[in-house]
N, C-alpha and C positions, 0 to 999 in steps of 0.2 A: 482716677483709677479706671481700669478696664472693666466696665460693667457688662457682665455677661450672664446669659441664662444658661442653665445647665441641662443638657440632654444627654442621657436620660435621667429621669428621677430615680433616686436610689433609696430603698428602705434598708437601713443598716443598723449596726450595733445591737444585734439581738443575742448577745452573748451572756445575758444576765442569768439565764437558767443554769449555766454551767457553774457559776460561782456565787450565786445567791445575793448579788447586790441589787439595790432597789432604786428605781427611777421615780422621781417626783415630777408631776406635771402641774403647771400653773397656767393661768389665763393667757399670759403673754407667750407661751411656748413650752418647750421642754427644758428643764434644768436638772442635770444629774449631779448629785453631791459628789464632789471629788474625793472626799474622805472614804466614801464607800467604794469608789472605783480603785483606789490605790492598792488595797490588799489583792484585788484581782490581778492588777498589773504585775505586782511582785511575784505572784504564783505562776503567771503565764509564761510558758517557754518562749524564748526569743523568736523562734520561727513562726509562732502562732499569732504574733501581733497583727499581721496583715490578713488574718482569716476573714473571709467574707461569708457570713451566714445567709444574707439575702443578696442575690445577684440578678442582673438583668439578662434575660434569655433572648429577647427579640424586641425590636423597635421599628415601628412604621410611622413615618411622618408625612403628612399630606398638607401642602400649603396651597390655598386658592388665592392667588394674588390678582386682584382686579384693580387696575390703576395703582393707587398707593395703599389700598385696603387689603389686609391679609387676614384670611380666616385659616386657623391652624387646627389640625386634628392629629393627635398622636395616640398610638396604641402601643402600650408597653406590657410585656409579660415578665413578671418577676418570679424567681424561684426561691423557695425557702429550703436551704440546705441543711436545716437542723432537724432534730428528732422530735420537735413539739410545735404545736400551733403558737403563733406569735401575733401580737398586736403592734401596729406601727402608726407613726404620724407622718403623713405625706405633706411635705412643705415645698411650695412652688414659688419662686421669685418672679414677680410680674414684670413684664417689659413696660417701660415708661410709655404711657399712652394707650394701654390696653383697654378695650371696651368691656368692662366687667359685667355689664348686663347680659352679654352674650356668652358668658363663661359657663361651662358645664364640666363637672368631674364625675366620672362613673367608675365604680369599682365592682367588677364581677357582675355587670349588668344592672346594678342599683345606683341611683343618683345619690351622691354624698352631700351632706350638709357641710358647707365650707364657711370659713371665716376669711374676710378680706381685710387686710391691714395696710395702712399707709406706710410710707417709707420710714418715718421716724420710729414708729412702733416696731416695724419689722427689723430695723437696725438694732434695736435693743435686744431683740430675740437672738439675732445672729451673734451679737457680742457676748451674750450670756453663754451661748453654745460654745463659742470659741474659747472663752475663759474656762469653762468647766471641762470641756472635752480636749483642750489643748490642741486644737485642730486649726492651723493657720489657713488651710484651704478655704475656710468659710469667710475669710476676710474680704474676698472679692465681691461678696453679695451685700455687704453693709451699704445701706443707702437705697436698696431696691425694696419695693413693696413685696408682699407675698400673700399667698392663699394657703390655708392650712386645713387639713381634714384628717379624721381618724380612719384608719383602714383595719378591718378585722373581720374574720380571721384570715391569716395567711397560713394555710395548712402545712403541717410538717411534711417535708420532702415533696411538696407539691408546688403548684404555680397559681398565680392570680393575675388577672388582667386589669390594667388601669387605662381608661380612655379620658382624654382631656381635650377640650375645645375652647377657643376664645378668639376674639377679633382684636386687631389693633392697626394703627396707622403707621406706615413707613414714611420716613422723610425722603425727599428727593433733592439732590444737590445738582443744580443745573439740569442735565439730561441723564443723570445716573442715580440709580437706587442701589442700596446695599442690603443684603439679607444675610444674617449670620445664624448658624445653628452650632453652638458650642457642643462638642462631643467628648472632650477629654475631661475625665473626672478626678485624676490624681488621687487614687486611693479609695474611691467610692464605688468602684465597679470592678468586675472581673477583667482579666487581661484582654479578652475579646468578647464581642457581642456576636452571638451565633448568627443572627440575621439582622441587617440594617437596610432599610429601604427609605429613601427620601425622594419625594416627588413634589415639584413646584410647577403648578399650572399657572401660566402667565397670560393675562388679558390686558391689553394696553389700548388707550385711546389714540395713541400715536404709533407710527411705524417703529418696529423694534430694531435695535442694532446689536450692541454687545450683549451677549448672555454668556458669562464666563465665570468659572470658579478657579481661583488661583490655588486652592487647597485640595480639591478632589477632581478626579477625572469624570466629569458629568457628561451625559449624553443629552444633546439639545436637538429636539425635533420641532421644526417650524410647521405651524398649521395655517400659515398665511402671514401677511405682513404685520398683523397686530396680535398674533396669538402663537404661543410656543409652550413646550413642556421641557423642563430640565429635570433630569433624573439621575440618581445614584443608587446603585444596589451592590451589596457585597456580603458574602457569607464569611463567617469567622472574622468579623471586622475588629481591628484593634484601634480604638480611639486614640489618635495621636495629636489632635488639634481641632480647631474650629472648622466647621463647614461654612465657607463664605461664597456667596453668589452675587455677582453684579449684573444689573439689568440696565441697558442703555437705550435711550430713545433719541437718536441723532437728529439734528436739525438740518444736516447736509447729507448728500448721497453717501458720504463716508464720515463716520463719527470718530472722534478722538477724545478719550478721557484720561486724565493724568492724576495719579495718586502719589503722594510722597510721604516719607517718614524719616525723621532724624533721631538717631540713637542718643543715649546719654553721653557718648563720646563725640557728639557733634558730627557724626558721619551721616551723610544724606543718601537715601535710596529712593528710587522712583519706579513706578509701574505705569506704562502707557498702553491703553487698550485701543486698538484701531479696528473698526468693523464697518462694513457697508450696511446701510439700512436694508432690511429684508423686505424689499418691495420690487418684484420683477417688473412691474409696470413703469416704475420711475428709475430703476437701476439699469444701466446699460450693461448687458452681458456680452462680453467680447466673443465673437466666433473663434473657435480653436481648431487646430489640426491635432488629431489624436491617433497615436500609433500603439498597437498592442503587440508585444513580442512574447510568444508562448512557447515554453519548453515542452516538446512532445517526445522526449527521449524515453527509453524503455522503463526507467524508474518511475515515470509518471503514469504507467499503465494502471488500469483499475479505477478505484474510487476517486483518486486525485484528478485524473483527466476528465472524468465525468463532472466533478464539481467545478473544475476550471471552465468547462464548456458552458455550464449553467451560468457561471459568473460572466463570461463573455457575452452570452445572450442578453443578460441584464444590461451590461454596459452599452452594447450597440443599440438596444431598444431605447436607451435613455440619452442618446446623443441629441444635441440641439439641432434644429432644422438647418442652421447656417454652418454647422460643423462639416469638416471633412475627416476621413479616416483612412488608416492603413492597417492591415493585419498580416502578420507573418508568423508561421510556426517554424520551429527549428529542432532538428535532432542531429543526425550526421550532416545533413544538408539543410539549407534554408528554403522555405516554401512560402513565397509571398502570395497573398490573395489576389493582388493585381499590381500592375505597374503604376507608380505615381499615386496621387491622392484621389479618393473617391468621395463625391458629395453624399452627405447623409440624408438622401431622399428616402421616402418610404419604400420604393422599389429596391434601392440599393441595400438598405438595411435588411429587407426580407431576403435578398440574395445572399448576403454575407452570413445571415443566420443559417441558411441551408448549408453553406460551406462549413460553418462551425459544427453542425450536426455530424458531418462526415469526418471530423478529425479523430485520429487514433494515435496511439503511442507506440514507439519503437525506435531503436537506434541509439547513437551516442549523443554527445552534447557539444555543439559547435557555437559557443557563446560569442566569440569574436565575430564570426561571420554574421550572426543574427543582428548584433548591434550595428555593424557597418551597413547592413541592408536597411535597418530601421531609420538610420540617419542619412541615408543616401539621397533623399529628395528634400530640397529647401522648402520651407513652409511659406515664406513670403513675409515681408516686414510688418504687415498689419495683423498677422495671426500668431498668437503664441502656440508653440508646439509642445505637446505632452506625450511622453513615452512611458507606458507601463511595461516593465520587464519582469517576467515571471519565470523562475527556475527552481528546481528542487535538487540541484547537484553542482558538481564541479566541471570545468571545461575538460573534455576528454579527447576531442579532436580539434584540428586547426591550431590556432595559437592557444597554448595552455598556460603560459606565464601570465598570471593575473595582473601583475604590474604593467606588463606590455599591453594587455587588453585595455587597461585604464588609459594608458598613454595613447593608444590608437583611437579609443572612443573620444577622449578629450579633443584630440586633433580634428577628428571629423566633425564633432559637435560644435567646434568653434566657428564653423561656416553656417550652421543651421540654427544654433542657439536653442536647442531643445532642453526641456526639463525632464530628467529621467527619474522615475519612481520605481524602486526595486521591490519585488515581492518574493520573499524566500519561503520555501515550503519544506519543513522537516529539518533534520539535523545533519544532512550531508552537504549543506550549502556552506560556502566560504563567506560567512557574514562580514568579515573584515573587508573582503573584496567588494561585495555589493553595497555595503555602507559607504565605503569610500567612493564608489562609482556614483552613487546618488548624491553624496555631499558635494562632490566636485562638479556636478552637473545640475545644480539647482533644485534637487528633489529630496526625498527622504525614503527610508526603508520601512516596510512592514513585514512581519513574519508570523508563521503559524507553526505549532508543534505537529509532529507526525500524526497524532490522533485527533487533531482539530479539523473542523469543517472549514475549508478555505473559501467556500462560496461567499459567506457573509462578510468576512474581512476584506476580500478582494472587491466586493461590491461597495463596501464602505469606503475603501481607498478611492475608487473612482468617484463616488458621490462627493468627496471633498474637493475634487478638482474639476467637477462637471461644468461649473459656470464661472469662468474667470471674469472679474469685474475690473481689476486694475493690475497692470503688469509693470515690471521694471521700477519697483518702488524705491524711493529714497526718503529719508527722514532727517530733518534738521531741527534741533531743539535749542532755544535760547532762553535766557533768564537765569542760567547757572552754568557752571562748567561741568559738562557731561563726560563721563568716562566709563570704561568697562561695560558698555551696553551690549546686550544680547537680544536676538541672535546676531551673529557677526555678519551674516548675509541675509538680506530680506527676501522672503518668498513672495510670490504673487498673491493677490488678495482675491478670494473667491466668495461668491454669494453664500451667506449663511456661516461664513468662517470669520475668524478674527486673528489679527496679528498682535501678539503680546510682547511688548518691549520691556526689559528690565535693566536697570543700570544704577550707577552711583552719580552723585553730584556734590559739588562744593558751592557754597554761596546761596543767597536767597534773592528773590526779586521776581518781577513780572517778565514774561517772555512769550514765546510762541512755539507751537509745534507745527512745522511746515511739512506737509506730505506732498510729494511730487511723484508722477508716474505717467503711464499711458493708458488710455482707453481706446483700444484699437490702435490707429496711427495718430490719434489726437493726444497731445500733451495736456495734462491737467495738473492743477496746483491748488491745494487746500491749506488754509492757515487757521489755527485755533489758538486763542489766547490761553495761557496757563500761568499758574502762580506757584513758585517754589517757596515754601515756608519752612520754619523750624519746628513745626508741629510734630507731635508723636502720636498720631491718630491711627496709623496703619502698621502695627508692629509685626505683621506677617511678612512684609515686603523684604526686609533684610535676609531672612532665611530662604525666601523664594528665590531671590537673586543669587544667593550663595549656592543653593542647590543647582541652579542652572549653570552657574559658572563652573562648579566642580564637574558637572556632567560634560560640559564643553571641553574642559581640560583633560578629563579621562578619555574622551573620544580622540583628542589629539594624540595622546600617548598610544592608545589602542591602534590607531590607524597609521601613525607615522613614527612611532618609537618613543622610548622614555627619554626625558630631559630633566636634568637635576633641578633647574629653576621651576619648571612646571610642577614637578613632584612636591617641591617645598611649598608652593602656593596651594596645592591640593591639601596638604597636611595642615597648613595654617587654617584654611577655611573649614575643613572637616572638623578640626578640633574646636574651633570657636563656635560652630553652629551645630555640632553633633550630627554630622552627615556620614552615612555609611559609604566607605570607599575601601578598596583593597589595601590602602596605605594606612588605614586607621583600624588596627586589629581589634581594638576594644569594641568596635561596632560591627564586626564581621562575624566572629565566632566566639562561642563560649569556651572553646578548648584552648585558646591562647590566653596567657595570663593578662589580667586586666590592668592596663596602665591608668594611672589617676593623674589629676592635675599636679604638676610638680615632678611627674615621672615621664618616661619615654612614651611617645604616642605612636612611634613607627618601629617596625622590626628593623633589625640590622640590614644594610643594603644587600649583602650577599644572601642572607637567609630569605629576605623578601623576594628577591629575584627568582628564587627557585619555585615559589608558588604563584607568582604573578604570571609566569610563563603559561601556566594552565588557564589563566583567566584571560590574558590579553593576546596570547598566541604570538604570531610572527611579527606583529606590529607593522604591517604594510611592507614586508620584505618582498623580494622578487622571487621567492621560492614558488614554483608552479604547483606544488602539492598543497594539500589542505593545511591550515595552521595547526599548531599544537593545541592540545586540549580537547575534551570531548565535544561532540557536536551540540549536545544539549547545553553545555556550559557556555559555548560561544554564542548560541542563539539567545540564551537568557541574558548574556552580557550585552548583546546588541539591543535587546528590548529594554533592559534596565537603564542603560546609559542614555538611550533615546528618551525614556521617560524623565530622567533627571534633567536633560537639556530642556524639556518642556515645562519643568517646574515640579515634577513629581518627586518621589523619594523611594528608596529601597527599604523594604520592611526590615526592622531590626529583630534579631533573635531576642527571646524573652529575657535571657540573662543580661543582654546589653541594654534593653529597655529599662530594666530595674536600676541601671547605673547612670542613666541620663534623664534629665527632666528639662522641659521647655517652659518658659514663662515670659509672656510678652515677646520682646525681641532678644531675649537672653537664653543661653544654654547653661545648665548646671550639671556638674559631675559629682558623683559620690566619692569622697576620698576615704583613705583607710581609717580615719577617725569618725566615719559616718556623718561627716558634714557635707552638705551640698554646696559646691564651690563654683562661683561665677567663672565661666571659661576665660574671661579677660583678666582675672585676678593674677594668674601666673605671669610673672615677668613684669607686672605693673609697678613693682617697687613700693606698693602702698602698705602701710602698717594699719591693720584693721582696728577699728574702734569696737570694743566688746560691749554688747548690749544684752541684758537679760530679757528673754522672751516674755512678753506681756508685763514687763516691769514698767516703772515710771519713764525710763529713758526710751523704752520701746514705744510707749504711747506718745511720747513727745516727738519721736521720729516720724510716726504716722501722721501726726498733726502738722509738723513742719514740712515734710516731704511726702505728700499723699501719693505722688507718682510711684513711690517705692512699693505701694500695696500690690502692684502688678507682680512684683517679684517675691515679696515676703510670704506669699501664699505657698511657696514651694515647701517650706519646712520650718520647724522651730530650732533647727541646727543648720546654719547656712552662713555663707559669706557672699555678699553682694557688693558690686562696685557701682557707684553712682556719683556723678558730678565730681570726678577726680578724688573721691574718697571711698574707702572700703569699710563696710560694717559687718561685724561678725555677731550673729545672733546665737546666743548660748542658752541652753535650757535653764530654767529657773525653778527653784523649789517654792518660790512665793507666787501665789496666784494673784493676778492683777484684778483690781476692782473694776468691773464693767462700767460703773458710773463715771469713771475717769476717762473713758474712751472718747476720742475726738469724734466730731460729726464728720466722718469721712464722706466726701462728695466726689462725684466724677469730675475729671479735669475738664471735660467738654461742657460748654454752656448749654442750657436747656432753652427750648423755645416752644411756642404753641403753634398748632396748625389747625385749620378748619376741620372739625370732627364730623364723623358720621352722625346721622340722626339729629343734626342741628346743634350738637354740643362741640365745645372746644376741647380737643384732646391734646394734652401736653406730650411732646415726644422729644427725645434727645436728638440733637442735630446729626449725630453720627450713628444712630441706633443700629445695633448690630443685627437686627432682624428678628429672630423668632424665639418666642418663649415656648418651648415645646415640651418641657418636662420638669419634673420636680428637682430640687437641688439635693436635699438630703432627707431621709426619713430616719427619725430616731425612735428606737423601739423601747417601749416601756413594759415591763413585766411585773406582775404581782410577786410578792416575796414567796419563795419556796418554803415549804414547811421546815421548821427547824429540825435538825437531827435529833433523834430520840436520845 
């Protein structure tokens, strides 16, 4: 089963004071008499079942990762939403291999007395809680150890802070470590966490390579070849899945790590992470030719042009000594700083900085002329050429037909082979035009809203392409049949960046990932042995691939027009993996009736077209005017689809989130009968076997197929497909005897590693990283006074 630690810890179920039921606590944990809960459930209005008396307001997680040793500190602030003080039990599942001697739990500034329990004892506590509280979500913790502490008081309508610290050892597989912070609580937390901050400070004895999260958009700041910080910060965060971070320490100038996952339907998915080691002394940084094309039309006047000038100053001050540059501004006409390429000497950089200071805004927008000027000088075979094109509007003079501008640019660029990176400012930009321009010329697009500061994102864009390490990349993978690999065109590899490949495979066996390219004019070739297996150890990969595939297909429609076959593939993928698209109305808006498994997933073609036009616009037509739809909608569409292509996701509306759940590599939808149905069940032709929740057959199913535990945590009313069979879990009036529960153990084998302080610390070979917070807190109240 997927052993996970839950972040954040939740103190819950403090509803007793409303209904007068009594909780009994025993030495092994909390046991709530089901007979005393039943009258409360009968009286409770249906909409109140999900009431959350104790919620998590904010969470701060700091991980100090020194080699393989992690010290974790979490700070959580809980809010009591009830009208009376409550007492709770804080239960925390320990990660395998945690160094308990360094554990500390603090509540409101006071150190708590804690009990530490081994896995077998902890498992019995969890089983008792599951059987009494009818909560399948706790199944995933059976087999983990735990720490337990009393917390009191949690003041009425007030907050309390819980601080937790401990150490443990992470395993390393080859040159790759994995750190995981599970954040999704499935019913134990509010819809959103007001503030979530995760910081991972990394210190390594070896040069760092890959530092990548496939689940969250982290910022990575390198502090040298062996030190870096990965951070994630978000307000109003909606926990939708685990936070996963990979840290690589490559043995070659460029490292490659391969992860695989095979679903229950024997479908193989892989993720390959390609990154240069972050060591400027050992890594050859290729000299580049850099051209900046700046829109100085009248619409740029004021704050925008001043911010752009500051960003340009940063860019030119950070050119490498061997680089060359060109600068041209454009409005009605094009104004180049100089003819040809200029060496990035200290004197030349100082001179161009003075030129930048004198730039002002005024006039119309001659985009075609500016791009032709930018690409008018060949760079030379040994230097990659990078163009940053910045505009805040539409072409208004010269060639105004955007399709013709793209045609002209592609033709000119075929001679100089430049990579064009487009930067759009505001909502008057034709984002379909600049997205297509970048895509067809080896670059990508970034954009900012009208009220955003453009200096920082423009500087960030340049920082990503500052130091090319390897150009003209090509990848060949053997050991299995590879298909549907993304991205479809490989970008250049830059210092401090990484290339993330995702795809599908058939078959298993040993093979190689062969990476070829150029370092300057020199051809290079690296080969890495890999293994394709049928293991199910990385269940996030299928949805990561599917999200990127859907993003790619949406962009194809957005830029080149709708195609029936492409639409059908988008619908199939979005339905199976619960991905937000304009074609899956159930995930887009709460105003559209909710289709369920067995019902339609897509609006009628004619109806759908009427509102897709506002989202996708002209679809790459030759119309010289702006595409249909509001500027803000088109800008956000550009940003969202780009995020999906990179593996991100579009946030779901609250109503949609309540109808979709993810577990492992599966997606479940709530049907009209309030059953959570596996997305692959529809059309499978399978007749489900009915099993009573927590009954003898349920217990036997857990024992015979422990892998199903990953999915049975979803609900006590569900249908799941596994190994060419379907199982329907039905509510049962009979309560299972916890003593009959099987000893559920993780699928992955355990091993021992050399421990800190001279001890051997057992760790799970795949350990998911970080035990950062408690799993569930169950509140116990004294009985209220009987009514007179």
